[in-house]
C-alpha positions as CSV (number, residue, x, y, z in Angstrom):
1,X,32.3,2.6,16.8
2,X,34.0,5.2,14.4
3,X,37.6,4.9,13.2
4,X,39.8,7.0,11.1
5,X,43.1,6.0,9.2
6,X,45.8,8.1,7.7
7,X,49.0,7.0,6.2
8,X,52.4,8.2,5.8
9,X,55.7,7.0,4.1
10,X,59.4,6.7,4.8
11,X,62.4,5.1,3.1
12,X,65.0,3.3,5.2
13,X,67.6,0.2,5.3
14,X,67.9,-2.5,7.8
15,X,69.1,-5.9,8.1
16,X,67.4,-8.7,10.3
17,X,69.7,-10.2,12.9
18,X,69.5,-14.1,13.2
19,X,67.4,-14.5,10.0
20,X,68.8,-17.0,7.7
21,X,68.1,-15.8,4.0
22,X,68.2,-12.6,1.9
23,X,67.0,-10.4,4.6
24,X,70.0,-11.2,6.7
25,X,71.8,-8.6,4.3
26,X,71.5,-5.0,4.2
27,X,68.6,-4.0,2.2
28,X,65.9,-1.1,2.0
29,X,62.3,-0.5,1.8
30,X,60.0,2.3,1.0
31,X,57.7,1.8,3.9
32,X,54.1,2.7,4.0
33,X,52.6,3.2,7.5
34,X,48.7,3.4,8.3
35,X,47.4,4.5,11.7
36,X,44.0,3.9,12.9
37,X,42.3,5.7,15.7
38,X,38.8,4.7,17.3
39,X,36.2,5.9,19.4
40,X,32.6,5.5,20.2
41,X,32.1,9.3,20.5
42,X,32.6,12.2,18.2
43,X,33.3,15.5,19.3
44,X,30.7,18.7,19.3
45,X,31.2,19.2,15.5
46,X,30.9,15.8,14.5
47,X,34.6,14.7,14.1
48,X,36.7,11.9,15.9
49,X,39.8,13.6,15.2
50,X,41.0,16.0,12.7
51,X,43.1,14.2,9.8
52,X,45.6,17.1,9.8
53,X,46.3,16.5,13.3
54,X,46.9,12.7,12.8
55,X,49.2,13.3,9.9
56,X,51.2,15.9,11.8
57,X,51.9,13.4,14.6
58,X,52.6,10.4,12.3
59,X,55.0,12.3,10.1
60,X,56.9,13.7,13.1
61,X,57.8,10.0,14.1
62,X,58.5,8.9,10.4
63,X,60.8,12.0,9.9
64,X,63.2,10.4,12.6
65,X,63.2,7.2,10.6
66,X,63.3,8.5,7.0
67,X,66.7,7.6,5.2
68,X,68.2,6.0,8.2
69,X,69.6,2.6,8.8
70,X,67.2,1.4,11.3
71,X,69.5,-1.0,13.1
72,X,71.5,2.3,14.4
73,X,68.7,3.9,16.1
74,X,68.6,3.2,19.9
75,X,65.4,1.1,19.9
76,X,66.6,-1.1,17.2
77,X,70.0,-1.9,18.8
78,X,68.1,-4.0,21.3
79,X,65.2,-5.2,19.1
80,X,65.3,-6.7,15.7
81,X,63.8,-4.2,13.0
82,X,61.3,-6.6,11.8
83,X,58.1,-5.1,10.2
84,X,56.3,-6.3,13.5
85,X,58.8,-4.5,15.8
86,X,58.8,-1.3,13.5
87,X,54.9,-1.2,14.0
88,X,55.3,-1.6,17.7
89,X,58.1,1.2,17.7
90,X,55.6,3.7,15.8
91,X,52.8,2.8,18.0
92,X,54.8,3.4,21.4
93,X,56.1,6.7,19.8
94,X,52.4,7.8,19.1
95,X,50.4,6.4,22.1
96,X,51.0,9.4,24.4
97,X,50.5,11.9,21.7
98,X,47.3,10.3,20.2
99,X,45.3,9.3,22.9
100,X,42.6,7.3,20.6
101,X,45.3,5.4,18.9
102,X,44.0,1.9,17.9
103,X,46.7,0.5,15.9
104,X,49.7,1.0,13.3
105,X,50.1,-1.0,10.4
106,X,53.7,-1.1,8.6
107,X,53.6,-2.3,4.8
108,X,57.3,-3.2,3.6
109,X,55.8,-3.6,0.3
110,X,52.5,-3.7,-1.5
111,X,51.6,-7.4,-0.5
112,X,53.2,-7.7,3.0
113,X,52.4,-5.9,6.2
114,X,52.3,-6.2,10.0
115,X,50.0,-4.6,12.5
116,X,50.5,-3.8,16.1
117,X,47.7,-2.9,18.5
118,X,47.4,-3.1,22.4
């Protein structure tokens, strides 16, 4: 099995509804997002996918979230903007554009992350 990973970043604010603690209040993160694609097969030139292709698709999604208050985005009006749900949101946005998508990991700081995969 072959896998590739690329990363992107965005900055945004959010607050967690129903959470009892500091994260209930408005606060922000400089998010790091890692996507992973996987396949048993390579193409005819020995590549899984082009890194440039993956970064372009990822950055298109992250641009919609950069410098935004996540709670105001349509998806997060219904779903709490936790790291877990942010990973799922990004996965869902990418899965039709990147057929070999395996997982999305969202880092809210250097020591804490959440991963979503189907």
